[in-house]
C-alpha positions in Angstrom: 0.0 0.0 0.0 1.3 3.4 -1.0 0.5 6.5 1.2 0.3 9.9 -0.4 -0.1 13.2 1.4 -1.9 16.2 -0.2 -1.8 19.7 1.1 -5.6 20.1 0.9 -8.7 17.9 0.8 -9.6 19.4 -2.6 -6.2 18.3 -4.0 -6.8 14.7 -2.7 -10.3 14.6 -4.0 -9.2 15.8 -7.5 -6.4 13.2 -7.5 -8.9 10.4 -6.8 -11.4 11.7 -9.4 -8.6 11.9 -12.1 -7.6 8.3 -11.5 -11.2 7.2 -11.6 -11.8 9.2 -14.8 -8.8 7.5 -16.5 -10.3 4.1 -15.6 -7.0 3.3 -13.8 -8.8 2.5 -10.5 -12.1 1.3 -9.2 -14.9 3.8 -8.9 -15.5 3.0 -5.2 -13.1 3.7 -2.4 -11.9 1.3 0.3 -11.0 2.1 3.9 -7.7 1.6 5.7 -7.1 1.8 9.4 -3.6 2.7 10.2 -2.2 2.2 13.7 1.1 3.0 15.3 3.6 0.2 15.5 6.0 0.6 18.5 7.8 -1.7 20.9 5.5 -0.7 23.8 2.2 -1.0 22.1 0.3 -3.2 19.7 -2.4 -2.5 17.2 -6.0 -3.4 18.2 -7.7 -5.8 15.8 -11.0 -7.5 15.8 -11.3 -11.3 15.9 -13.7 -12.8 13.4 -15.3 -16.1 14.4 -17.1 -18.0 11.6 -20.7 -18.8 12.3 -21.7 -22.5 12.4 -24.8 -23.9 10.8 -25.5 -21.0 8.4 -27.3 -21.5 5.2 -26.3 -20.3 1.7 -28.9 -17.5 2.2 -27.2 -16.5 5.4 -23.8 -16.5 3.6 -25.2 -14.3 0.9 -26.9 -11.9 3.3 -23.7 -11.7 5.3 -21.7 -10.9 2.2 -24.2 -8.1 1.2 -24.2 -6.7 4.8 -20.4 -6.7 4.9 -20.2 -5.0 1.5 -22.8 -2.4 2.3 -21.1 -1.6 5.7 -17.8 -1.2 3.9 -19.3 1.0 1.2 -21.1 3.1 3.8 -17.9 3.6 5.8 -16.0 4.6 2.6 -18.7 7.0 1.6 -18.8 8.5 5.1 -15.0 9.1 4.9 -15.3 10.7 1.5 -18.2 12.9 2.7 -16.3 14.0 5.8 -13.4 14.8 3.4 -10.6 14.0 5.8 -9.0 11.1 7.5 -10.2 10.7 11.1 -8.7 9.4 14.3 -10.7 6.3 15.3 -11.4 4.9 18.8 -8.5 2.5 18.8 -6.0 5.4 18.3 -5.5 4.8 14.6 -6.1 6.8 11.5 -8.9 6.0 9.0 -7.8 6.7 5.4 -9.6 6.3 2.1 -8.1 3.7 -0.1 -7.9 4.0 -3.9 -8.4 0.5 -5.2 -6.6 -0.8 -8.2 -8.4 -2.7 -10.9 -6.4 -5.9 -10.0 -8.2 -5.9 -6.7 -11.6 -6.2 -8.5 -12.9 -9.7 -7.8 -9.9 -10.8 -5.7 -10.9 -13.2 -3.0 -14.5 -13.5 -4.2 -14.5 -17.1 -5.1 -17.7 -19.0 -4.2 -16.2 -20.9 -1.3 -14.3 -17.9 0.1 -17.3 -15.6 -0.4 -19.7 -18.1 1.2 -17.5 -18.6 4.3 -16.7 -14.9 4.6 -20.3 -13.9 4.0 -21.6 -16.2 6.7 -19.1 -14.5 9.1 -20.0 -11.0 7.9 -16.5 -10.4 6.5 -15.9 -7.9 3.6 -14.6 -10.1 0.8 -14.3 -7.3 -1.7 -10.8 -6.3 -0.6 -12.0 -2.8 0.4 -11.1 -2.9 4.2 -7.4 -2.7 5.0 -5.3 -2.5 8.2 -1.7 -1.4 8.5 0.7 -1.0 11.4 3.1 2.0 10.6 6.4 2.9 12.2 6.3 6.0 14.4 7.8 8.4 11.8 5.4 7.3 9.0 2.4 7.5 11.3 3.5 10.9 12.7 3.9 12.3 9.2 0.4 11.2 8.2 -1.1 12.5 11.4 0.7 15.8 11.3 -0.4 16.5 7.7 -4.0 15.6 8.5 -3.9 17.8 11.6 -2.7 20.7 9.5 -5.7 20.4 7.1 -4.2 18.1 4.5 -5.4 14.7 3.5 -3.7 11.3 3.4 -4.8 8.8 0.8 -3.7 5.1 0.6 -3.4 3.6 -2.9 -3.5 -0.1 -3.7 -0.1 -1.5 -4.8 -1.7 -2.8 -8.0 -1.9 0.8 -9.3 1.2 1.2 -11.5 3.6 4.0 -10.5 3.8 5.2 -14.2 0.0 5.9 -14.0 0.0 7.1 -10.4 3.0 9.5 -10.3 1.9 12.1 -13.0 -1.6 12.4 -11.4 -0.1 12.6 -7.9 2.3 15.4 -8.9 -0.4 17.3 -10.8 -2.4 17.5 -7.6 0.6 18.4 -5.3 0.8 14.9 -3.8 3.8 13.6 -2.0 4.6 9.9 -1.6 5.4 9.0 2.0 
C-alpha cells in the first residue's frame, strides 16, 4: 500500500477523481485503518469467528451486509473529506483500489464462508501498522488540514505519479 499526502482535501479529491476518470482505479473507495507500531504498544484488531450452521442464504446476506457496511464507511469518509482518528487510536484513510483488486478473493467458497461470518470479501477494508515516523507524518499532515490517501499497490507508478504530482501529492 502506498501512502500519499496532499496539502488540501480538494487536491486529494481531485487526484482520486482523475484516477477514476482515467479508468485506472475502481470507482469505489476502500478504507484503511492505520495504527502506530511501537515496541511498547500493539495494534488493536477485531477477531472474526465463523458462524456455524449458516445456510447459503445466510452467507449471501452476510456478504451483502459486509459489502454495504464497507461502502457506507467509505462514503462516510469521503463525505467527511478527511482522515479521522478512530477509537483505537488509529487513522482512518480512504483507499484508492486498483483494478487488479476487483474480484480478488471473491470465489464461491471464500465468499460463502466470509459472507456467513459477515466479512468484507471485496478487498476494500485494510489494516496497517506503521512505524512512528510514518504514522506521525500522516497524522501531522492531516492535523494541518491536508489529507492522506492510501493507494493499492496494483496501481502502477507510471500511472500514479503524474496524477499525484499534478495535484501536489507527496509519496510517504
